[in-house]
N, C-alpha and C positions, 0 to 999 in steps of 0.2 A: 504493499499499500503506499501511496508517497503521501507525505505531508502536505502539499500544496501541488495543485492542477492549475496552471493560469491558461485562460482564453484569450488570447491576442498578444501575438510578440512585437507592439508597437513599444513607445517610450514607456509606457508604463509597464507594458508586461516584461518587458527586457529588463528595466531596473530591479522591479520585483525578484525577478528571476536571481539577478546577482546577490541581492539583499540576501534571498534565502539560501544561496549557494553558501554565501558568507557564514551564514549561522549553521552550514552545514545539516541541511534540511536537504529530504528527497525531494526533488522537483522537476514535474511534468510541465511543459511551455509548449503551447498547442497554436500553430498559426497555419491558416488555410492558402494563404499568399506569400508575401516575403517577409521575412526577420526584417525589423525596422519600421513597419509601419508606413504609414502615410508621412510622417516627417523625412525620413531618408528616401523613399522610393519616388515619393509623387507629392512632396511639399517642400517643406522647409531647406532642406540640402541642395538639391536640384534647383528651385528659387534662387538662390543666394548664388550658387554656381555660374548662372546664366547671368544674375546681376553684376557679380565681379566683373565676368567678362566685358560688360557692358562698361564697368567704368575702367577698365584700362584702356578699352577704344577711345572714349572720353578724354583722359590722361593724355594718351597718344596724339588726339588731335590739338591739344595745348600746350604740347611739348615745347612749342617755341616762346612760350611764358616762363618756360625755366632756361633758356637760352641752347636750345636742343632744335635744331633745324632738321624735319626730315620729310619723309613724302607722303602723301597722304594715303593713310591706314587703308588697308582692305579686308573685309568682315568674312573670315568662312564660316558660315554660320554650323555647317557639317561637323567641323573642328570644336567648335562651343559645344555643340550637343557630344561629343565622341568626349571631349573632355570632362562634362557633367556625368557622364554614363562611368566613367573609370573612377572618377571620386566617390560615386555610389557603391559600385560594386568593391571598391576597396574598402570603406567602408563597413558595408555589409560583410563582407569577409573577416572582418576585424571583429564585430558584435558575436560572429559564429567561434570564433576563437575564444571568447570571453567567456563563451556559454559553457565550454569544457567544464564536466561534472554534472550539467543539468541535460535531462532528457528531453530533445527537441524533436515533436512531431508536425511533418508539415500535412496537415491534416484538417478536415473541419470538426468540428466536435459536436456533438451531440448529447445531452444531458438526457442521463436515464433518471438519476436522484439526485440527491445532493450529496452524494460521495462515490456517485459512477456516471463515467463519460464515453461513450462509445466513439472511437475515434478510427472511422472504415471499418469497422466490422470488429477492432481491437478494444476491448474493455477494459479501461482503468480504474483504481479504487482512489479516492484519496479523501485524507480528513478535511484539507478546507480548498475551497475555488474562489479565483480572483477574477473577476470579469475585467478586461481591458479591452473590449473590440473596437475603440475609437470612433472617428466621425467619418461623414464622407461631407462633400460639397454639396451644398444645400440647392435645391432646383426653383425656379418660380414655375407657378401653374402653368402661365401660359409660354413659358420659353422653357419645355422640356429639350436636356442635352440629347444631341444627336451625334457628337463627336466631332462633325464636320462644320458647320456653321455654328450652331449654338453650342458652345465649348465651356467646361469647367477649369477651374485652376490646373486640376490634373492633366486635362486635354492638353492646354497648351503648352506643357512643359515637354512634351513628349513629340511635338510638331517637328516636323523636320525641313520648315520653311518659316521666313519671316513675311507674316500677313502684311500686306499695302495697305490696308486700314482696319483700324479695332476699335470697336463699339466695347465699352467695359460698363457695365449694371452694376452699380455698388460703389462708393468711392472712401470704402474703410482701409484698413492696413493693407489688405492685397490688392484690391483694385489700383490703390495709389502706386505700389510695389512694383506693378506690372505695367503702368501707364507710362512712369518714368524709365523701366527698362524696354519697350519695345518701343518709346518715342528716341530713344539713344541707338535705337538701330534701324532708324528710318521710318517706320511704322507712323501714318497718321493715326493718331487716338484721340479719343473722346471719351468723357466720363460721365455717368450719367448720376445722380445722386439724388433719391429722394428728400433727402432733409436739409437742413439751411446751410450746410458747411458738409467741409468733404471731414474724414477720420474724427466720426462721433466718440466722443469718450474720453478724447487728448484735450491736453491745456487750450484753450480756444486760440490763443495769441499765438501758441506755435503752428495750430492748424492753419489758422489764416495766413502766417508765412510760407507754409508748405504748399497752400494753394496757388497762392502768387508767384511761387517758384516754379509750380508744374505750369502755369498758363504762359509764364515766359519761356519756358521749354517747346513752346507751339502745342500744347496740350488742350483743347479744348474740353471746359467743363460747364458741365448745368447741372446748376443745385436746384431744390423743391421740384422738381422734376419725373416725369411719369416717362411710361414707354412710349405712351403716342404721340410726345413730342418729338421723336425722332421716326425717321424711316429705314428701316433694318436693313433694306436692298443697297444702302449705301454704303456697308461694309462688306468688307471679305471675311470677319470672323466678330461673333458677338460674344464676349466673355463674359457669365455671371459669375458675380462675386458679391453674393449677398451674406455670405456666412457660410455656418456648418450645420450640418444635421444630423442627428443621432436617432439611430434605428437599429436597435438593437435585436438582430434575428440570430438568436441559438437557439434551433431545435431543440424541443424539451425544455426550453427554461420557463414555458407557461406550468409545465407538470409540479415544476418545486416550488409554485407561488413566490418567486421574488417580483418583490413590489416595482413594476415599471410604468411611468407616469409618459405620455407622450414620445414614447420613443425611449425616454430616459431611465438610467437606472436610479432607484431613489434610496441611497445611502444615509447613515446620519453622522455626527461629525467624525466619526470614527471609521468611516467609509463603510462599515457594516452594514449589508442589505437589510432586509426584512427577515432573514435566517442568519441565526448565529455562528453557522461555520463558511457563510458566502459572502466577499466581500466586493467593491468593484472601486477601480482606480481610471484617471483621465478621461477623454472626451465622454466618453458613455454615461457620464455622472452628469453632463453637460453644466460643470461649474466653471472653472476658468480653463477654455480650452486653447492651453498652450502645452507647448511638448516637456517645456520645463519644470512647469505643473504637473504635468501628469507623470514626469519621472518622479518626482517629491511623493505625489501620491502612491505610487507603484511602491515604493520602498516603505512609506510609513503603513500601509495596507498589512504589509507582512510583519512589522514591526508590532501593530496593533493584535494581528493573529496570535504572536508567538511571543511578546513579550510578557513576563510574568510580575513587571513592574506596574503594572496597569497603563491603557490606551493612552494615546495621545491626540487630541483633535486636531483635523486639519485647518491650517493657516491661510488663507485667500488674500489677507491683508497686503503682504509684504513681496507680490509676486511683482516682477518686473516685466513690463511689454514692451517689444521692438519691433521698431518697423524701418524695413531698410532702402529706404526712398535713398533720393542723393540732393542734399544730404539726409542723415539717419534722423529718428525718432526713438526715444526713448522714454519711460516714464514708470514711477512707482508710487505707490500709497495716494496719497489725495491731489487733486490737483488744487488749483484757487480756486476754481468752479464750484466743486464739491467740497473742499471747506468752508467755503462761504454759506452752501446751502446748510452746513449741519451748525451754522450760526457760533462760528468758531471765531473769537479773534487772531487774525495770523497776520504773520510778519511777512513780506516776499523780498528774498535776496535775488538778484538778477546779475548775470555778466553778458555782454555780446561779445561773442568770438572775434569780432573785429579787431578788439582789443588784445588778442594773446597773440605772443610772441610764435609759439607752435603753427596756429591755425596760417600766418601769415607766411610761415616758411613753407609748408606742402600746399599753398595757394587757394583754402577752403575755407573763408572767412564767414560763411554765411551760418550763424549759428547763434543760440541764444539757449541760457541756464537757468533754470530756477528752482530755488529751494523754498520749500514751504513751511513755514514752523508756526508754533504756537507762540504767540506775543506775549504771555504771561508767562510760560514754563521753559520757553525755548525749546521744545520738543520737538525734533524734527517730523513734521506730518507727512511730508511727499517732495518728491523732484522731478522735473520735466528738463528734456534737452532737445534741443534740435540741433547737429551740427556734427561734424567728423567725428567717426568713432564713436556716437553716443551712445549706442548699444554696448559698448566696453564699457563708459565710465560710469553708467547705471550702474553696474554692478559695486561700485564704492558707496554708492548711496544708498544701496541696496540692504549692502551690509550695516551701515550707519543707521538704518531705519530700523531693523530687525533687529540690532543690538541696543535701542533704543537709546541713541546718542543725542544730545543737545547739540546748539550751535557752539557754545563754548569749545565743548570736546571734539568738534569735528574742527572747529577751527584752530585749534592748537597743534591738529596734525602739520606735517612738512610735506610738503608735495615737491617732487623733483620739477625742474626747470631747466632747459623749455618742454614743456609736453602736456598734451589737450588736457589731462585730467588736473591741472592747473587752474582750469576754469572755476574748480570748487572753492577753491581759495582766494581766488580774485572775487567770486560771488558775495563770500563771507567778508571780505573787508569792512 
């Protein structure tokens, strides 16, 4: 009998398997597709690989700004995709290597009971089950994916050609990332967003700046818009980026009466379902649908199953979010608007990257860092960044927030000069 059977080998399931392995537990990891889930195979990693190629192209185009005269660069999209595939395959092999000691089953799981799973005819028994089945791109009723004209974020990553024109439905993080990427590759891009601004949930000042930057890149942006405002025939591809949906479809799950609501698995603060020996982690819980939060939940679920010291609750307050536009955007904790909605008397420390030495050195001065704190206590409540390497800098502020540091403590830290992270100390002067 296994101590733990994990259904789904994405970021939640994989990290749960590693944590269980570290604890010398007997583990079965079950995945019907590829190890690594959406993030590795058709999401985060492939997208960021293409974005990096676009950044290199843009850097070559402005090389004369650095005193380097070069010929006009030529983009070989086939090689761009080959590089992406090589990265994915290498990481997948590395994950497989790390799972030595874990029984990996490339099969579809069918639940027989809360302690029995059928794997294509092979019955395994287990003390605990972890559901980690992830999510998928959300469709619109009037725009069903066909993989050709109407495509998802997964579809566009495997495309073998650059679309001549692209309509992006949804101006959230994914939509803005793809807009910047394909505009850099020469595609005519238009974003259609039904809300009043791009990047809902992002600090409004930073969201406005990103919208202006995207417009200057030649991207058409229509907010407060609906599908009737454009003619789909004017575009070679229509990319639907309206979020992700959870439709957990494990045969037999209904038999053991795990509570599911509108497709998502219902869990308590300790990630336990309605059954004592069945837990869930990652996107299938529809909480914070980010790979790093899924990894955290996967590890926490295992700890809560087998930790004799008592369970720990899942913390979704200090989860950083990263958006790989150019420039990047990252944030953690409360934004200015969220803090004001809570009627907190706040202090705002800001710094513009235009005054940052390293930003000028690398030729990327479009940036802003904001730190939100409680005016009365000095406690750090949140931070938002737009600028080069914002997705790396946010790690420092996430650590400060989760460690409950106050402004005085963070201000006393010495940041190396010249660096981009120095923007934190500059903001706090």
